[in-house]
LOPA-56738 format. One record per residue (C-alpha): residue number from 0; x, y, z; residue in one letter. Coordinates in nm, 2 decimals, m for minus. Example, Ala and Ser with C-alpha at 12.3 -4.5 7.8 and 13.67 -1.06 7.14 Angstrom:
LOPA-56738
+-----+--------+--------+--------+---+
:   k :   east :  north :     up : r :
+-----+--------+--------+--------+---+
:   0 :   1.23 :  m0.45 :   0.78 : A :
:   1 :   1.37 :  m0.11 :   0.71 : S :
+-----+--------+--------+--------+---+
end
This chain:
LOPA-56738
+-----+--------+--------+--------+---+
:   k :   east :  north :     up : r :
+-----+--------+--------+--------+---+
:   0 :  m1.87 :  m1.32 :   2.17 : M :
:   1 :  m1.61 :  m1.27 :   1.90 : F :
:   2 :  m1.55 :  m0.94 :   1.73 : S :
:   3 :  m1.64 :  m0.91 :   1.36 : K :
:   4 :  m1.28 :  m0.83 :   1.25 : S :
:   5 :  m1.15 :  m1.14 :   1.43 : F :
:   6 :  m1.41 :  m1.36 :   1.26 : V :
:   7 :  m1.33 :  m1.21 :   0.92 : N :
:   8 :  m0.95 :  m1.28 :   0.97 : R :
:   9 :  m1.03 :  m1.64 :   1.07 : I :
:  10 :  m1.25 :  m1.68 :   0.76 : C :
:  11 :  m0.99 :  m1.53 :   0.53 : Q :
:  12 :  m0.72 :  m1.77 :   0.68 : A :
:  13 :  m0.95 :  m2.07 :   0.62 : I :
:  14 :  m1.03 :  m1.95 :   0.27 : W :
:  15 :  m0.66 :  m1.94 :   0.18 : R :
:  16 :  m0.61 :  m2.30 :   0.28 : I :
:  17 :  m0.67 :  m2.55 :   0.00 : T :
:  18 :  m0.79 :  m2.90 :   0.08 : W :
:  19 :  m0.58 :  m3.16 :  m0.10 : V :
:  20 :  m0.68 :  m3.53 :  m0.04 : P :
:  21 :  m0.41 :  m3.78 :  m0.01 : S :
:  22 :  m0.41 :  m4.15 :  m0.02 : V :
:  23 :  m0.29 :  m4.20 :   0.34 : Q :
:  24 :  m0.41 :  m3.88 :   0.51 : H :
:  25 :  m0.54 :  m3.54 :   0.42 : P :
:  26 :  m0.30 :  m3.25 :   0.43 : R :
:  27 :  m0.33 :  m2.88 :   0.40 : F :
:  28 :  m0.14 :  m2.66 :   0.16 : I :
:  29 :  m0.12 :  m2.29 :   0.19 : V :
:  30 :  m0.06 :  m2.12 :  m0.15 : P :
:  31 :   0.24 :  m1.89 :  m0.18 : A :
:  32 :   0.17 :  m1.52 :  m0.14 : V :
:  33 :   0.29 :  m1.27 :  m0.41 : G :
:  34 :   0.22 :  m1.46 :  m0.72 : I :
:  35 :   0.40 :  m1.30 :  m1.02 : G :
:  36 :   0.10 :  m1.31 :  m1.26 : K :
:  37 :  m0.27 :  m1.26 :  m1.20 : V :
:  38 :  m0.55 :  m1.34 :  m1.43 : Q :
:  39 :  m0.85 :  m1.11 :  m1.47 : T :
:  40 :  m1.17 :  m1.26 :  m1.35 : A :
:  41 :  m1.49 :  m1.26 :  m1.55 : G :
:  42 :  m1.32 :  m1.20 :  m1.88 : K :
:  43 :  m1.37 :  m1.42 :  m2.19 : K :
:  44 :  m1.00 :  m1.41 :  m2.28 : D :
:  45 :  m0.78 :  m1.45 :  m1.97 : Y :
:  46 :  m0.48 :  m1.22 :  m1.98 : I :
:  47 :  m0.18 :  m1.24 :  m1.76 : D :
:  48 :  m0.14 :  m0.91 :  m1.58 : L :
:  49 :   0.16 :  m0.80 :  m1.37 : P :
:  50 :   0.13 :  m0.82 :  m1.00 : A :
:  51 :   0.10 :  m0.49 :  m0.81 : L :
:  52 :   0.35 :  m0.39 :  m0.54 : N :
:  53 :   0.14 :  m0.26 :  m0.25 : E :
:  54 :   0.43 :  m0.04 :  m0.14 : D :
:  55 :   0.40 :   0.16 :  m0.46 : E :
:  56 :   0.03 :   0.23 :  m0.41 : L :
:  57 :  m0.15 :   0.51 :  m0.22 : D :
:  58 :  m0.51 :   0.42 :  m0.13 : E :
:  59 :  m0.78 :   0.66 :  m0.02 : Q :
:  60 :  m1.15 :   0.61 :   0.05 : F :
:  61 :  m1.36 :   0.91 :  m0.05 : V :
:  62 :  m1.73 :   0.98 :  m0.10 : R :
:  63 :  m1.85 :   0.87 :  m0.44 : G :
:  64 :  m2.07 :   1.07 :  m0.68 : S :
:  65 :  m2.37 :   1.01 :  m0.89 : G :
:  66 :  m2.71 :   0.86 :  m0.81 : P :
:  67 :  m2.77 :   0.67 :  m0.49 : G :
:  68 :  m2.89 :   0.92 :  m0.24 : G :
:  69 :  m2.78 :   0.87 :   0.12 : Q :
:  70 :  m2.59 :   0.55 :   0.04 : A :
:  71 :  m2.36 :   0.76 :  m0.18 : T :
:  72 :  m2.35 :   1.09 :   0.00 : N :
:  73 :  m2.28 :   0.97 :   0.35 : K :
:  74 :  m2.04 :   0.67 :   0.30 : T :
:  75 :  m1.68 :   0.68 :   0.18 : S :
:  76 :  m1.68 :   0.36 :  m0.03 : N :
:  77 :  m1.52 :   0.51 :  m0.34 : C :
:  78 :  m1.16 :   0.38 :  m0.37 : V :
:  79 :  m0.89 :   0.61 :  m0.52 : V :
:  80 :  m0.56 :   0.43 :  m0.60 : L :
:  81 :  m0.25 :   0.62 :  m0.70 : R :
:  82 :   0.06 :   0.44 :  m0.85 : H :
:  83 :   0.35 :   0.65 :  m0.72 : N :
:  84 :   0.62 :   0.56 :  m0.98 : P :
:  85 :   0.39 :   0.63 :  m1.28 : T :
:  86 :   0.14 :   0.88 :  m1.13 : G :
:  87 :  m0.16 :   0.68 :  m1.26 : I :
:  88 :  m0.48 :   0.74 :  m1.06 : V :
:  89 :  m0.77 :   0.50 :  m1.06 : V :
:  90 :  m1.10 :   0.59 :  m0.91 : K :
:  91 :  m1.35 :   0.30 :  m0.86 : C :
:  92 :  m1.71 :   0.34 :  m0.73 : H :
:  93 :  m1.88 :   0.06 :  m0.91 : Q :
:  94 :  m2.05 :  m0.10 :  m0.60 : T :
:  95 :  m2.15 :  m0.01 :  m0.25 : R :
:  96 :  m1.89 :  m0.25 :  m0.11 : S :
:  97 :  m1.55 :  m0.11 :  m0.02 : V :
:  98 :  m1.38 :  m0.45 :  m0.06 : E :
:  99 :  m1.53 :  m0.51 :  m0.41 : T :
: 100 :  m1.43 :  m0.16 :  m0.51 : N :
: 101 :  m1.07 :  m0.22 :  m0.38 : R :
: 102 :  m1.04 :  m0.54 :  m0.59 : K :
: 103 :  m1.18 :  m0.38 :  m0.90 : R :
: 104 :  m0.96 :  m0.07 :  m0.86 : A :
: 105 :  m0.65 :  m0.29 :  m0.84 : R :
: 106 :  m0.76 :  m0.49 :  m1.15 : Q :
: 107 :  m0.81 :  m0.17 :  m1.34 : I :
: 108 :  m0.47 :  m0.04 :  m1.22 : M :
: 109 :  m0.30 :  m0.37 :  m1.34 : R :
: 110 :  m0.46 :  m0.33 :  m1.68 : E :
: 111 :  m0.35 :   0.04 :  m1.71 : K :
: 112 :   0.01 :  m0.05 :  m1.60 : L :
: 113 :   0.02 :  m0.33 :  m1.86 : E :
: 114 :  m0.09 :  m0.09 :  m2.13 : V :
: 115 :   0.18 :   0.16 :  m2.03 : I :
: 116 :   0.46 :  m0.09 :  m1.99 : Y :
: 117 :   0.39 :  m0.30 :  m2.30 : K :
: 118 :   0.24 :  m0.03 :  m2.53 : G :
: 119 :   0.12 :  m0.17 :  m2.86 : E :
: 120 :   0.22 :  m0.52 :  m2.76 : E :
: 121 :  m0.04 :  m0.52 :  m2.47 : S :
: 122 :  m0.30 :  m0.80 :  m2.49 : D :
: 123 :  m0.56 :  m0.55 :  m2.37 : I :
: 124 :  m0.50 :  m0.31 :  m2.65 : L :
: 125 :  m0.50 :  m0.60 :  m2.90 : K :
: 126 :  m0.83 :  m0.73 :  m2.77 : N :
: 127 :  m0.98 :  m0.38 :  m2.78 : K :
: 128 :  m0.87 :  m0.32 :  m3.14 : K :
: 129 :  m1.01 :  m0.66 :  m3.24 : E :
: 130 :  m1.35 :  m0.58 :  m3.08 : S :
: 131 :  m1.36 :  m0.24 :  m3.25 : I :
: 132 :  m1.28 :  m0.41 :  m3.58 : Q :
: 133 :  m1.56 :  m0.67 :  m3.52 : R :
: 134 :  m1.81 :  m0.40 :  m3.44 : K :
: 135 :  m1.71 :  m0.20 :  m3.76 : Q :
: 136 :  m1.75 :  m0.51 :  m3.97 : D :
: 137 :  m2.08 :  m0.59 :  m3.82 : K :
: 138 :  m2.21 :  m0.24 :  m3.88 : R :
: 139 :  m2.08 :  m0.25 :  m4.24 : K :
: 140 :  m2.26 :  m0.58 :  m4.30 : K :
: 141 :  m2.58 :  m0.45 :  m4.15 : A :
: 142 :  m2.57 :  m0.13 :  m4.37 : N :
: 143 :  m2.50 :  m0.35 :  m4.68 : E :
: 144 :  m2.81 :  m0.56 :  m4.59 : N :
: 145 :  m3.02 :  m0.25 :  m4.55 : L :
: 146 :  m2.91 :  m0.13 :  m4.90 : V :
: 147 :  m2.99 :  m0.47 :  m5.05 : K :
: 148 :  m3.34 :  m0.47 :  m4.89 : K :
: 149 :  m3.41 :  m0.12 :  m5.02 : R :
: 150 :  m3.30 :  m0.21 :  m5.37 : L :
: 151 :  m3.51 :  m0.53 :  m5.35 : F :
: 152 :  m3.82 :  m0.33 :  m5.25 : K :
: 153 :  m3.76 :  m0.08 :  m5.52 : E :
: 154 :  m3.72 :  m0.36 :  m5.78 : A :
: 155 :  m4.05 :  m0.51 :  m5.65 : L :
: 156 :  m4.23 :  m0.17 :  m5.67 : M :
: 157 :  m4.10 :  m0.12 :  m6.03 : A :
: 158 :  m4.21 :  m0.47 :  m6.13 : D :
: 159 :  m4.56 :  m0.42 :  m5.98 : S :
: 160 :  m4.59 :  m0.08 :  m6.16 : K :
: 161 :  m4.49 :  m0.23 :  m6.49 : S :
: 162 :  m4.75 :  m0.51 :  m6.45 : V :
: 163 :  m5.02 :  m0.25 :  m6.37 : D :
: 164 :  m4.92 :  m0.04 :  m6.68 : D :
: 165 :  m4.95 :  m0.35 :  m6.90 : R :
: 166 :  m5.28 :  m0.47 :  m6.75 : G :
+-----+--------+--------+--------+---+
end
């Protein structure tokens, strides 16, 4: 009856509308498009990332690579984004869904642009350095514990030998 693209557009329009109950009557509010900052989804620490200007992006859909057989070899669901002013290229083929890959590619692009524009002041770089430091501290502590255990076992073996020699 209705085409799939028509239904998708209607669903997207409904999704954008936020229900706000009022004391007298309900009203609908449509959020503003082009928000200046975007937060990354699924991250423990939310970071404000700059918004992407779609006019500065070139988007292509190419065939992905890697395992997956026919699903990979015959479908063009890999997204390649190119940011024209900086020349950064992002290739995303994490899922079989083109829409999911588009969203993830834009998120990766925002993160890379933040690192380029802010440099050492970037929250992403700071978080990455902190996580590397935590991993190094954890590894160092584990190695220290292994050394303590080895020394403890050697001390026990030496004590048991001294008891055997006396007995």
